[in-house]
ROTOR-833266 format. One record per residue: x, y, z of N, C-alpha, C in turn; residue in three letters. Coordinates in steps of 0.001 Angstrom, whole numbers, plus 500000, padded with zeros to 6 digits. Example, Ala and Ser with C-alpha at 12.3 -4.5 7.8 and 13.67 -1.06 7.14 Angstrom:
<recs>
513190494310507800512300495500507800513200496700507800Ala
512850497750507080513670498940507140512900500030507870Ser
</recs>
This chain:
<recs>
077678210022427951076061209432427924075933208170428074Met
076820207357427391077023205808427455077292205401428797Ser
077893206158429215078555205883430719077536206031431927Trp
076704207116431773075517207245432834074452205921432373Trp
074404205834431040073117204758430760073638203570431030Ser
075180203078430784075384201627431737075174201588432976Gly
075490202693433650075185202762435223073682202715435701Phe
073080203260434867071601203087435084070860201760434765Phe
071424201201433878071262199641433490071568198756434371Glu
072247199229435427072797198091436446071587197910437761Leu
070976198750437619069712198929438531068907197539438693Lys
068524197013437766067811195606437808068781194506438078Pro
070116194594437930070734193831438234071579193764439624Leu
070944194385440409071628194743441718071616193403442517Leu
070548192395442326070666191363443345071633190185442523His
072030190280441297073096189624440774074590190011441103Leu
074541191446441168076087191769440936076528192034442435Leu
075391192204443460076013192385444997076701191018445334Leu
076026189863445591076678188383445696077986188120444834Pro
077748188608443415079070188336442799080237189220443037Leu
079878190311443623081059191123443949081655190909445215Ser
080737190090446348081211189641447544081870188199447161Ile
081584187405446160082201186419445723083520186642445582His
083568187326444736085054187877444029085981188104444850Trp
085487189038446064086365189602447086086949188423447862Val
085726187415448222086163186249448999087181185283448443Ala
087189185143446902088122184482446488089466185218446001Glu
089212186476445656090746187496445607091316187485446829Glu
090869187817447942091624187880449199092482186500449588Met
092350185363449051093102184077449192094378184107448228Thr
094254184797447107095263184718446001096697185022446550Val
097081185982447231098333186215447751098777185442448646Ser
097831184935449595098347184272450670098542182729450202Val
098154182352449229098007180856448779099562180604448399Leu
100173181347447984101458181073447529102373180769448731Val
102347181711449659102864181206450967102557180059451501Asp
101229179837451838100850178504452218101066177411451675Val
101279177373450441101513176221449495102934175997449717Thr
103743176918449338105272176740449536105731176331450728Thr
105133176621451954105192176567452917105254175144453560Thr
104058174640453116103620173317453241104574172251452615Ala
104733172519451375105487171738450254106835171533450252Leu
107447172953450395108739172967450363109266173831451694Cys
109324173276452863109391174190453865110820174818454037Pro
110872176034454387112087176893454428112863177079452956Gln
112032177060451975112736177353450628111793178545450051Gln
112516179323449019111861180326448508111498180013447052Ser
111852178776446383111638178328445203111121176966445262Thr
109788176651444904109484175268445438108628174820443990Cys
109541173921442791109320173456441927107991172491442300Ser
107670171900443463106554170939443487105447171756443639Lys
105047172787443899104092173859444090103548174377442554Ala
104738174676441909104512175019440470103917174166439527Ile
104534172755439904104159171798439169102831171301439538Tyr
102039171333440778101088170860441361099953171972440907Ile
100384173234440745099523174238440503099025174158438998Asn
100072173887438065100061173665436524099106172461436619Gly
099350171683437311098438170116437065097144170226437598Leu
096737171255438259095425171806438640094825172346437599Gln
095489173627436854094996174112435795094700173060434597Glu
095683172104434312095655170969433118094204170263433354Thr
094242169608434649093086168748434857091718169276434690Ile
091648170500435436090299171489435023090343171806433812Ala
091125171961432895091058172590431735090307171371430839Gly
090983169849431112090282168749430270088811168792430659Ile
088209168832431534087112168789432060086356169897431849Phe
086782170978431693085875172433431437085429172262430156Lys
086140171844429007085894171677427730084566171089427232Met
084273170232428304082743169405428220081762170291428993Val
082339170533430479081558171009431417080865172448431238Val
081817173445430541081395174703430409080207174673429748Leu
080258174344428218079035174577427065077849173640428088Pro
077985172726428747076883171759429032076108173031429991Ile
077012173544430948076381174716431890075710175572431110Leu
076378176111430184075484177292429397074458176608428768Gly
074273175623428165072868174975427631072106174763428777Gln
072448174090429899071508174269431019070685175368431556Leu
071955176311431600071337177434431841070451178450430888Ser
070281178027429842069271178441428598068057178021428725Asp
068255176397429130067151175634429460066359175563430692Glu
066987175514431807066567175379432914066853176860434154His
067363177729433597067393178967434070068672179369434592Gly
069122180567434480070287181377434962070466180950436664Arg
069489181005437449069579181235438975070223179991439540Lys
069326178620439091069890177422440038071446177247439394Pro
071667177533438114073018177144437553074066177960438402Leu
073785179372438794074770180171439404074897179722441135Leu
073615179273441578073686178659443163074746177610442857Leu
074642176669442126075389175483442149076854175921441694Val
077195176443441011078527177167440419079436177680441673Thr
078641178696442116079100179433443316079272178794444603Met
078662177824444888078631176868446257079806176130445988Ser
080538175766445098081357174875444905082791175192445491Thr
082995176513445530084321177244446047084497177287447592Thr
083246176592448337083229176991450010084322175941450463Ile
084167174745450013084899173291450655086286173606450780Ile
087095173990449415088577174103449343088930174971450511Pro
088745176377450525089010176964451408088768176867452662Phe
087536175940453194087113175828454297088475174629455091Ala
088864173477453867090111172825454359091020173789454804Leu
091685174634454299092845175735454511092540176194455930Leu
091265176681456136091023177271457299091205176509458568Ala
090893175061458266090639174060459435092433173899459532Trp
093248173616458426094395172949458625095227173394457412Asn
096607173804457809097378174176456453098692173104456538Gln
098445171988456763099552170965456720099700170463455350Ser
100815169772454993100967169342453796099633168210453247Glu
099400167569454023098063166832453821096670167467453463Glu
096636168712454208095330169612453783095608170131452726Phe
096955170650452490097143171298451255096949170570449776Val
097201169398449764096971168274448844095373168101448742Tyr
094759168232449599093359167756449949092621169190449054Ala
093278170179449790092483171545448930092879171432447661Tyr
093965170843446924094376170902445459092866169914444852Tyr
092757168983445507092000168023444879090369168785445014Val
089982169387445896088787169848445810088645171015445086Phe
089828171784444895089829173026444052089677172915442825Arg
090270171758442273090302171250440939088706170756440734Ile
088057170097441353086621170024441260086004171359441271Ile
086123172290441985085450173768442101085964174284440731Ser
087234174437440260087616175119438872086456174303437847Phe
086891173287438042085721172495436760084434173173436698Ile
083739173162437717082322173490437524082161175027437639Ile
082955175949438275082905177172438604083560178044437712Ser
084831177970437453086074178792436892085257179188435471Lys
085401180241435177084570180942433758083221180908433580Gly
082625179839434160081203179301434118080449180312434820Ser
080618180868436072079972181861436865079758183171436003Ile
080994183570435358081073184994434596080041184693433465Phe
080325183618432719079617183450431563078097183313431650Cys
077705182727432685076462182733433145075589184077433523Ile
076661184766434155076299185960434575075794186881433268Ser
077001186941432467076851187503431197075639187184430571Val
075069186010430672073855185804429797072655186211430378Ala
072898186462431841071801186899432876071876188244432536Tyr
072646189045432370072993190541431820072003190671430449Val
072380189855429537072162189739428030070190189556428165Ala
069863188788428995068381188716429136067781189958429638Asp
068295190835430341067785191926430837068075193198430027Val
069520193592429496069766194690429001069851194514427593Val
069327195867426924069345195825425412070560195925424883His
070498195339423592071851195099422863072816196220422890Glu
072074197431422557072924198442422372073705198861423578Asn
073009198611424767073744198946425848074321197912426603Lys
074873196737426156075633195697427190076775195902426801Arg
077442196845426060078999196935426303079215197859427235Ala
078441199094427679078757199594428679078430199069429813Ala
077172198185429988077105197474431051078186196296431321Val
078631195721430495079777194824430670080859195489431292Phe
081270196465431067082397197175431199082082197559432832Ser
081127197906433211080717198274434384080885197099435337Trp
080527196070435166080475194459435495082064194019435742Ile
082693194209434750084075193960434945084938194948435532Thr
084287196205435759084841197371436738084703196976437943Gly
083384196397438333083041195791439572084077194608440042Leu
084381193933438956084898192693439141086424193232439795Phe
086966194095439201088430194789439316088199195615440743Ser
087210196232441104086694196968442396086924195498443597Ala
086130194751443254086200193635444024087516192942444555Ser
088108192728443401089842192233443322090471193321444381His
090434194436444158091030195747444990090659195351446572Val
089222195295446697088982195182448107089523194014448646Leu
089495193004447975089960191625448407091457191458448929Gly
092165192219447663093557192517448132094102193488449301Asn
093337194389449568093333195331450669093101194341451852Val
092060193608452016091558192555453148092906191721453228Leu
093427191191452318094790190344452394095909190972452750Ala
096007192056452570097341193092452877096992193616454272Arg
095947193713454877096072193739456396095220192866457687Phe
094493191837456982094161191018457958095288189967458130Leu
095480189460459348096400188444459714095926186943458987Pro
097113186420458565096967185115457605095891184253458169Gln
095771184321459472094917183068460189093560183187460054Asn
093408184671459498091787185114459686091208185214458101Tyr
092424185103457269091768185087455917090985184150455057Ile
091355182961455468090352181909454910089218181856455781Phe
089068182076457095087994182481457805086462183244457287Val
087371184415457000086669185526456492085880185083455089Val
087070184606454362086654184370452722085449183324452815Ser
085240182319453583084467181363453833083287181928454319Ile
083052182670455144081856183545455511081218184173454603Ala
082023184955453801081517185721452396081012184930451159Leu
081763183732451426081386182773449997080170182056450556Leu
079791181762451816078625181383452011077153181841451956Ile
077697183169452489076630184423452125076124184455450832Phe
076995184459449651076692184642448583075226183819448005Cys
075643182412447845074477181538447479073112181526448366Pro
073298182100449485072140182517450439071422183557449900Val
072040184526449792071391185918448996070909185654447841Tyr
071479184897446843070944184799445850069464183848445743Met
069487182909446889068449182240446748067161182968447130Gln
067302183864448019066039184465448200065662185763447440Phe
066626186340446676066778187629446243066599187783444639Phe
067572186658444005067853186642442651066593186480441864Leu
066143186973440930064857186671440290065091186169438779Val
064614184830438457065131184121437212064629184899435861Glu
065420185221434935065042185668433702064726184875432569Thr
064841183525432653064698182505431687063044181846431754Val
062370182075430596061130181596430954060993179836430522Lys
060691179310431680061136177659431483059828177101430830Leu
060260176131429634059194175648428799058658174521429683Ala
057098174281429589056798173057430477057307171612429882Pro
057603170944430983058113169653430908056980168618430536Arg
057574167911429553056624166966428774057283165328429223Lys
056111164869428803056907163247428945057163162788430384Asn
056482163073431499056760163237432897056375161340432846Gln
055557160728432220055265159162432790056493158398431819Glu
057239158816431503058323157923430615058967157130431634Leu
059786156000431447060403155071432293061886155870432513Gly
062403155191433363063844156055433593064843155727432394Phe
064913154697432165066094154587430790065531155383429786Cys
064259155334429522063731156591428322064044158098428725Thr
063807158363429887064197159801430287065948159975430174Lys
066425158589430564068221159159430383068624159210429128Val
067953158240428310068192158622426812067866159772426200Ala
066469160333426457066206161701426119067166162754426593Asn
067932162646427891068587163566428376069614163721427439Val
070477162727427527071579162160426465071774163021425003Val
070165162617424341069991163090423126069785164651423015Asn
069262165287423992069399166472424342070205167258424236Arg
071361166543425112072491167471425392073561167176424194Arg
073288166026423544074188165932422382073721166730421327Tyr
072418167121420712071935168100420201072363169608420405Lys
071980169710421560072280171088422255073866171530421797Ser
074709170631422374076043170761422252076313171201420610Met
075597170212419762076019170364418289075518171824418020Arg
074277172129418488073622173362417922074673174623418532Asn
075314174681419671076032175517420174077235175755419081Ala
077969174436419030078978174481418166078874174928416455Ala
077633174637416116077287175200414820076693176724414788Glu
076395177247415953076301178563416208077661179361416031Ile
078575178938416581079738179619416953080482179438415292Val
080432178093414829081217177738413453080781178452412472Ile
079369178777412226078654179419411127078681180755411083Phe
079135181462412245079255182660412324080688183185412035Ser
081177183906411140082396184567411096083022185293412178Pro
082036185985412659082742186547414081082915185973415375Thr
082281184923415502082037183977416824083277183146416496Leu
083571182635415319084821181787414696085758182584415056Arg
085863184095414645087078184851414731087387185058416273Gly
086394185379416821086604185616418337086948184543419382Ile
086808183330418568087039182059419457088660182011419483Thr
089200182237418007090452181862417902091336182774418739Ile
090734184199418795091527185397419438091505184891420936Val
090332184522421668090358184145422916091158182948423011Ser
091222182051422214092128180755422610093505181093422928Phe
094237182231421819095667182373421930095619183188423151Phe
094861184301423053095004185126424488095054184210425770Tyr
094105183468426001093830182554427339095445182036427299Glu
095804181325426213097180180319426150098035181223426803Leu
098157182381426479099438182998426737099265183552428286Gly
097967184192428468097759184688429844097388183548430902Met
096878182743430684096858181623431679098190181162431968Ser
098903180865431234100408180421431373101033181286432372Gly
101040182770431926101672183382432871100931183408434255Ile
099624183497434243098954183850435732099367182430436786Ser
099553181249435867099913179948436661101171180122437297Thr
102226180892436555103634180808437511104058181935437736Val
103295182899437530104009184589437963104356184721439388Leu
103290184741440297103516184405441604104894183923442365Leu
104713182659441807105781181713442131107227182446441357Tyr
107234182720440511108551183098439777108940184637440339Tyr
108102185279440820108217186743441529108953185969443198Leu
108244185316443643108899185004444917110259184386444787Lys
110472183585443679111505183090443670112801183920443109Ala
112526184694442399113654185553441922113556187075442825Val
112535187641443150112941188790444204112298188675445612Phe
111964187344445898111431186978447374110238187739447736Gly
109206188238446669108015188529447149107236187570448029Phe
106290188697449079105277187634449642104158188106449558Asn
103253187773450491101805188182450636101630189663450379Lys
102411190285451117102279192002451031102601192529449607Asn
103672192085449137103959192487447498102946192117446715Gln
102785190900446858101521190407446024100335190965445756Phe
099871191524447143098671192090447303099091193560446716Ser
100042194286446946100141195570446621100277195502445095Glu
100656194381444367100605194590442688099102194175442277Leu
098573193538443059096915193182442452096268194128442749Leu
096407194604443948095725196275444109096058197180443005Met
097243197553442791097451198595441673096856198294440405Met
096798196821440044096304196639438817094599196824438967Val
094142196414439997092753196411440365092188197781440134Gly
092961198966440934092470200269440998092422200883439540Ile
093397200589438669093599201297437310092609200640436669Gly
092496199299436906091153198519435924090013199183436490Ser
089668199436437471088260200326437839088054201439436802Ile
089064202351436696089090203369435984088742202945434605Phe
089745202190434097089779201986432403088351201313432236Ser
087792200199432964086702199540432548085311200366432951Gln
085267201171434111084107201718434360083930203028433807Ile
084885203943433418084917205439432878085337205044431449Val
086525204694431289087301204730429911086224204172428843Leu
086410202850429128085851201595428158084296202393427565Leu
083423202890428496082079203174427941082108204362427181Pro
083276205107427449083462206562426782084098206074425228Ile
085015205407425300085521204989424006084849203917423189Leu
083895203193423790083396201902422812082368202643421844Asn
081707203926422089081047204435420756081887205064419708Pro
083018205332420275083780206150419411084678205384418445Leu
085241204196418984086119203281418339085778201803417929Val
084739201514418900084246200223418764084838199050419615Gly
084485197881419487085095196984420443086341196551419967Glu
086563196467418370087740195914417662088945196608418360Lys
088928197802417821090016198750418202090426198690420093Val
089519198769420644089753198342422109090292197112422140Ile
089926196084421768090333194751421699092069194471421387Leu
092145195091420287093609195424419514094565196078420823Cys
093905197003421145094882197750421947095192197275423381Ser
094315196340423705094396195656424920095318194446424807Ala
095176194050423592096095192749423515097684193406423272Leu
097590194462422751099000194848422492099568195292424017Leu
098906195810424829099317196267426013099565194909427126Ala
098895193143426439099157192135427373100410191808426724Ser
100834191997425614102256191593424976103277192556425700Ile
103087193810425841103988194783426524104110193883428040Ala
103127193772428773103109193241430152103976192060430206Tyr
103750190861429202104671189902429500106150189913429232Ala
106354190781428220107881191072428310108568191616429264Trp
107759192634429789108582193312431117108669192512432235Leu
107472191474432342107553190779433685108456189619433302Ser
108829188932431746109992188175431907111018188808431743Gly
111386189862431568112732190648431615113097191511432714Leu
112161191210433921112161192088434855113550191938435477Ala
114565193132435570115737192928436094115952193867437719Trp
114847194411438227114815194733439460113606194624440213Ala
113314194730441580112036194439442103110961195191441529Pro
111336196723441352110249197667440979109838197420439417Trp
110568196331438627109868196378437159108228195806437180Val
108209194692438062107191194014438174105872194980438334Pro
106246195759439070105246197281439215104961197758437846Tyr
105846198246437373105711198672436008104852197838435068Leu
105352196546434883104430195859433934103198195659434449Ser
102808195610435696101745195333436103100650196627435747Ala
101288197754435515100638199100435035099932198710433996Ser
100384197853432968099750197812431735098394196746431848Phe
098239196415433110097071195721433432095817196661433481Gly
095894197827433384095299198811433202094460198786432015Ile
095291198505430892094782198406429388094196197075428924Ile
095080195920429198095008194794428869093689193950429532Tyr
093325194397430740092173194082431166090876194173430773Val
090740195280429285089606195352428573089619194350427574Leu
090546193474427736090228192279426518088900191679426994Val
088598191332428355087478190539428529086250191543428243Lys
086063192344428524084798193160428195084380193284426863Pro
085540193778426281085183193770424750085090192401424063Ala
085386191359424632085132190132424068083848189824424350Thr
083361189819425425081962189537425792080976190447425049Tyr
081410191704424820080472192514423762080397192019422404Ala
081569191453421953081248191090420580080742189747420452Ile
080887189031421425079906187618421565078762187767421396Ile
078384188673422580076749189232422514075917189710421491Ser
076664190693420997076349191293419622076043190091418361Lys
077045189227418431076858188404417241076122187057417935Ala
075459187087418990074555185950419293072949186421419443Ser
072265185790419047070958185793419526070741185957420807Ser
069397186446421348068853186474422843068579184875423286Ser
068246184149422622068008182493422998069249181847422992Ala
070443182227422320071631181599422367073065182185423203Asn
072579183282424137073506183813424683074396182800425705Gln
073750182130426551074453181133427204075298180012426327Gly
074772179643425635075413178726424399076778179314424051Lys
076776180358423596077654181138422931078987181328423712Ala
078537181866424666079418182596425766080325181376426542Gln
079558180051426503080047179257427627080882178181426569Thr
080391178190425245081113177394424320082464177998423863Phe
082322179112423913083812179987423605084696179849424800Ile
084029179859425913084883179775427181085299178390427230Ala
084367177350426710085088175926426671086366176091425875Gly
085946176531424774087265176571423772088532177303424321Ala
088296178103425523089316178883426125089919177922427253Gln
089109176923427346089428175884428901090549175082427910Ser
090753175018426651091824174206426080092787174649426308Ile
093160176028426467094215176838426660094645176597427800Ser
093858176519429064094168176145430273094633175055430609Asp
094118174008429712094683172734429636096281172553429121Leu
096604173042428328097716173317427274099148174248428099Leu
098416175353428619099654176020428991100281175549429942Ser
099778175192430947100442174402432162101364173705431920Pro
101167172821430814101705171407430141103238172262429944Ile
103371173209429430104565173869428775105554174813430164Val
104247175672430455104980176575431330105544176111432759Met
104991175195433331105368174838434550106882173953434694Ser
106933173108433730108247172720433491109359173788432909Pro
108833174649432183109805175567431459110259176597432558Leu
109301177200433456109361178100434551110461177459435481Thr
110196176099435843110996175541436923112541175547436234Ser
112710174966435008114037174740434317114789176318434574Leu
113984177599434203115106178654434075114959179155435609Phe
114150179071436242114392179335437992115652178147438652Leu
115972177207438074117040176390438622118303176675438163Ser
119140175799438541120695176032438289120945175380437108Ser
120334174619436629120463174024435155119908174666434068Asn
119558176060434231119225176641432991119925176550431904Ala
119529176633430500120450176568429498121366177872429213Pro
120454179051429585120865180607429807120139181214430968Phe
121047182331431029120607183247432189119382183952431863Glu
118146183768432120116664184193431847115798183641432472Cys
115595184199433792114682183264434576113178183223434291Lys
112751184410433503111198185101432936111306184512431550Gly
112167183425431182111897183244429686110736182426429150Phe
110125181960430146108785181159430064107808182487429648Ser
107947183231430317106707184584430292106993185027428980Leu
108201185112428468108401185761426933107761185083426225Ile
107890183472426285107616182619425190105972182788425108Cys
105346182773426477103788183055426373103261184355425452Ala
104134185238425639103961186380424547103737186337423270Ser
104270185324422766104104184658421286102548184514421232Ile
102044183788422100100342183528422137099626184619421917Cys
099954185931422699099353187034422713099623187845421262Met
100754187658420337101231188328419571100151187609418255Ile
099917186124418357099101185379417513097501186020417510Ile
097206186242418790095876186745419045095672187926418706Ser
096587188895418595096488190348418113096344190264416576Leu
096847189491415983097085189098414318095573188993414034Ile
094967187594414665093680187541414403092530188565414856Phe
092964189113416196091826190295416074091700191449415189Ala
092878191477414408092880192525413573092325192243412386Cys
091956190910411991091204190531411205089930190367411221Met
089300190705412342087983190518412944086897191498412177Leu
085859191178411825084740192179411224083526192004411929Asn
083709192615413474082395192378414024081214193341413398Pro
080473192796412639079153193694412082078091192712412651Asn
077442193737413701076030193288414278075029192849413605Pro
074626193531412333073426193310411640073624191918411018Asn
074936191670410406075113190571409731075022189137410557Ser
075738189368411512075910188267412779074552187797413208Asn
073932189088413755072647188844414169071824187810413062Thr
071847188342412060070892187808410633071342186236410782His
072511186320410735072989184677410327072598183784411695Ser
072776184405412715072335183905414020070810183398414024Ser
069854184165413588068749183874413523068257183085412231Asn
069179183087411332068763182064410026069187180557410544Asp
070226180601411333070589179129411699069525178591413060Leu
069263179448413676068125179096414625066980178246413929Glu
066552179226412722065517178490412102065798176868411472Gly
066971177081410919067450175748410243067642174588411180Asn
068043174796412543068425173869413432067046173280414319Leu
067143172080414656066418171492415326066355171670416720Glu
065527172384417555065483172661418803065247171624419674Asp
066501171336420413066275169943421279065196169835422393Pro
064852171087422756063786171279423753062166170686423423Leu
062057170662422050060832170217421098060883168710421084Leu
062014167916421381061907166415421099061450165893422360Asn
</recs>
């Protein structure tokens, strides 16, 4: 019943989910080919490219530094000024980086791509999904959100499958051109068809001077960020899920940063193998998120699903790190069918523990905490992976960095087991907190 209810709840979200799905397709179809493009440009005629691994890690680190501040601010702005304008801005930032690679794939243009991609990551990575989740919370009743979130993450996986199918069969020269066309379509469609869900408060003090307006904006941002921090800190569930998300992202982000370069260096994988791996994970994820999660959630709850998914992520990290043959990465990728449920379970727990007025603040504040993981993991994973892929490794284990990343997922699992997601108490505490905190919009 919850499976069908989740499906029917998607109807009013059509004009959000259609451009989102196309955006995900456009981004995913570039993932597998980027490894070949960057390796060819930075390390011609080499299968192992330490420079590409380090630059990729540097990209994640710089983006992580700024996302800690930018993500919570974007969430607050979406609560105050509406979801639609923030979605338009964040989705538009991904166009320029890929346009550069469509124009030229020389070493200079690859460096320029990384510069603009860092800016795009700061603004869009994580924020698009968090603002979209807040949009869903504006429209869908609390009791049905878990099912809807599972459908949305299932669409995310389906988009990734379609993106990888396109990457597998399209000639490399056309991939970035098609991606740009799809990326441009998304904000244009949203501008014309997406309906705003936030009721904007009337603006006051229009006659104030410029300096006074700037001071008021800074003051509001500070109070709003403090408000978001207190909402999370004073809620046991939100505080706990923040720790779980931090350690999970610390491990998984590190693996994602180096995995494709590791597989290329160890087994000689290229665009085709990468696409096949990602397609396999995506197809299984569609089933687990759209069918399995809505059925299991009413029976066992988000906590059991979260813990099971974290356990699968640990198995994935160990198998990837100890891979002894080219078929083992395919086996380890099959665990993605289960560990992909970490995200929808997390979104559902956060949403239940937050009041309707604070959805954007809570989702993006916790995403901002996750961005600290994006900052830290490449600092360790990039040099560690390069060391064990080189001839100077202290011992023979090329995937040792991936095994180290699994320790973070183990810590995340321990904290997840201690969670007590009680919607009634958390909603009550959130409402109490709202009554005690000063609303920055009223100042």
